[in-house]
N, C-alpha and C positions, 0 to 999 in steps of 0.2 A: 504493500500500500504506500509506503514512503516513496517508491519510485514514481507512482502516479502524482503524488503531491508535489514532488520536486519538479516535474514537468510543468505543472500548473503554476507553481510559484516562479519558476524560471521565465515562463512566457509572460506572466503579469509584470515581472520586474523589467523585462526587455521592453514591453510596450509602454510602461509608465516612465521610463527613463528617457529624458530628452536627449536626442542625438547631440553629441558634443559637450555634454555636461560632466562627464567623467574625465578628470585631468589625465590619468594614466591610460585611459581607453576612450579617446574621443569619438571613435567610430561605433561605440556600443550604444544601443538604445534604438529609438524609433523617432519618426517625424510626426507622430500623432499629436504632439503638443501644438503643432502649427494649425491644427483644426479647431482649436479652442475658440468659441464665440463665432464660428463661421455659420453661414446660412446652410441649412440641411437641404441639399439639392443633389442632382446627379453628380456634379463635380466633387462634392463632399464625399459621397458614397464611393466614387472611384478612388479618391485619394485615401480614404479609410482602408479600403481593401489593399491598395498598392503599398501603403506604408506598413500595414500589418504584415503582409506577405513578405516584403523585403526584410523586415527585422527578424521575423521568425525563421525564414530560410537561412539567414546569415548566422544567427546565434543559437538556434535550438534545432540541432541536427537529428534529434530523436523522433521528430514528427514531420509529416508532410501535409501542409495546409492545402485544402482544396476550395475553401470559401470563407467569407466573412459576412455575417448577417447583422445589420444594425437593428437592435430591438427598440431602444428608446434613449432619449437624452432627457434627463430630469434632474433638477436640483444640483447641477454641476457634475452629474455622473453619466458616463457613457456606458450603456449596456449593450454588449455584443455577444454573439455566439460564433465561435470559431469551429469550422467544420474540417475534419481531418480525414485523410485517406486511410491512415494506419493507427488511429487513436480515436477515442470517444469524443463526441462533440463537447465543447467546453464553453460554458457561460461565464462571462467576466463582466465585472463592473469596475470601470476605471474612473477615478476622480480627475476632474480638470486640474 
């Protein structure tokens, strides 16, 4: 069970870490922070998927992402479901 938890924790850490914010690892993280306070439209959805896929494929080699579903944005929290080819679907809430 700890293996499953470590994948989930790893993915969440990758996604909530702004790209360039770690001094010793500036390429670690994602660009999701750039979507804060953006209008929810097709461009937002495309970037959400792209930024999520880029970060996970680079930093979490144990899974293969096949899709990202935006569930809702409410009270500063982004709720998404990550769909994987080789792992269970993962629901995440990310704070702005």
